[in-house]
C-alpha positions as CSV (number, residue, x, y, z in Angstrom):
1,M,18.1,-15.8,-0.6
2,F,17.7,-15.5,3.2
3,W,17.6,-11.7,2.4
4,E,15.3,-11.5,-0.8
5,I,12.8,-13.5,0.9
6,T,12.9,-11.1,3.5
7,L,12.7,-8.4,1.8
8,L,9.8,-9.9,-0.5
9,L,8.0,-11.1,2.6
10,L,8.1,-7.3,3.9
11,I,6.8,-6.0,0.9
12,V,4.2,-8.1,0.6
13,I,3.3,-8.0,4.7
14,A,3.8,-4.4,5.2
15,G,2.5,-3.1,2.0
16,T,-0.4,-5.1,2.3
17,S,-0.6,-4.5,5.6
18,G,-0.4,-0.1,5.2
19,E,-2.7,-0.2,2.0
20,L,-5.6,-1.8,4.7
21,C,-4.7,0.3,7.1
22,I,-5.4,3.4,5.0
23,S,-8.5,2.1,3.3
24,R,-9.7,1.6,7.0
25,A,-8.9,5.3,7.6
26,M,-10.5,6.4,4.9
27,K,-13.9,4.4,5.5
28,T,-14.1,6.5,8.6
29,V,-13.2,9.8,7.3
30,G,-16.0,9.2,4.4
31,E,-16.5,9.1,0.8
32,V,-14.8,11.9,-1.3
33,K,-17.6,13.5,-3.4
34,D,-16.3,17.0,-4.1
35,F,-13.1,17.2,-5.6
36,R,-12.9,21.3,-5.5
37,P,-9.4,22.1,-3.6
38,A,-11.2,23.3,-0.2
39,A,-13.0,20.3,-0.3
40,V,-10.0,17.7,-0.8
41,F,-8.4,19.8,1.7
42,R,-10.6,19.3,4.2
43,V,-10.9,15.6,3.8
44,M,-7.0,15.9,3.9
45,V,-7.3,17.4,7.3
46,R,-10.1,14.9,8.7
47,A,-7.6,11.8,7.3
48,I,-4.7,12.7,9.0
49,Q,-6.5,13.1,12.6
50,V,-7.1,9.0,12.3
51,G,-4.4,7.0,13.6
52,W,-5.0,4.1,10.8
53,I,-3.6,7.1,8.0
54,W,-0.5,7.2,10.1
55,L,0.1,3.4,11.1
56,G,-0.6,3.1,6.8
57,L,2.1,5.4,6.3
58,L,4.3,3.7,8.1
59,L,3.9,0.6,7.3
60,S,4.2,1.9,3.3
61,I,7.5,3.4,3.9
62,I,8.8,0.1,5.0
63,A,7.0,-1.4,1.8
64,F,9.0,0.3,-0.1
65,L,12.2,0.6,1.3
66,S,11.9,-3.3,1.0
67,L,11.0,-3.0,-2.6
68,L,13.9,-0.6,-2.9
69,G,16.1,-3.5,-0.9
70,A,15.4,-6.3,-3.4
71,L,15.5,-4.2,-6.2
72,S,19.5,-4.3,-5.4
73,I,20.1,-7.2,-4.9
74,A,17.4,-9.1,-7.3
75,N,16.0,-8.2,-10.5
76,V,12.5,-7.0,-11.7
77,S,12.0,-9.3,-13.5
78,F,11.5,-11.6,-10.6
79,V,10.7,-9.1,-7.9
80,V,8.0,-7.3,-9.2
81,P,5.8,-10.4,-10.3
82,V,6.5,-12.5,-7.0
83,T,5.4,-9.5,-5.2
84,A,1.9,-9.8,-6.3
85,I,1.1,-12.3,-4.2
86,S,0.0,-9.1,-2.3
87,Y,-3.5,-9.3,-4.8
88,A,-4.0,-12.6,-2.2
89,A,-3.0,-11.0,0.8
90,G,-5.4,-7.4,0.0
91,T,-7.7,-10.1,-0.6
92,L,-7.7,-11.5,2.3
93,G,-7.6,-8.6,4.1
94,G,-10.1,-6.8,2.9
95,K,-12.8,-10.0,3.7
96,L,-11.1,-10.5,7.1
97,F,-10.4,-6.6,8.8
98,L,-12.5,-5.0,7.3
99,G,-15.3,-7.2,6.5
100,E,-15.3,-6.8,2.9
101,R,-17.7,-9.5,0.7
102,V,-15.5,-10.9,-1.8
103,S,-17.1,-13.5,-4.9
104,L,-16.6,-16.6,-6.0
105,Q,-15.2,-15.4,-9.0
106,R,-12.7,-12.8,-7.2
107,W,-11.2,-16.1,-5.6
108,I,-10.4,-17.6,-8.6
109,G,-8.8,-14.7,-9.9
110,V,-6.8,-14.4,-6.5
111,A,-5.9,-18.3,-7.3
112,L,-4.5,-17.6,-10.5
113,V,-2.4,-14.8,-9.5
114,C,-1.1,-17.1,-6.5
115,I,-0.2,-19.7,-9.9
116,G,1.7,-16.8,-11.8
117,V,3.4,-16.0,-8.8
118,T,4.3,-20.0,-7.6
119,L,5.2,-20.3,-11.6
120,V,7.9,-17.1,-11.5
121,F,9.6,-18.3,-7.9
122,I,10.1,-22.1,-8.9
123,G,11.7,-20.6,-12.2
124,R,13.7,-17.9,-11.1
125,S,17.4,-18.0,-12.1
């Protein structure tokens, strides 16, 4: 039980933090408008020069390894729905860390996800 919760927290915290870091890096790099190979390569070169990318990749790797660990000790029908709480964490992180505007409708959707995660968590077997 302790390891399940620890791994689930790592999945959510590291995964969401990684996504936020990568998003911040890509906002620094700029919007990708040209998808020809040479243009994509130039964007990739610019992206790897931004520190947020590397932190985001490291956190994403931690989240992925935690997911592997969680799936080795718990049912996928429990792990995947519970990690959906990362949608709430991502929305909150987007607002606080990236300064995004979040509409009331989106907050209601996040609340519904949280209710679903709670039901899955308390109904685990």
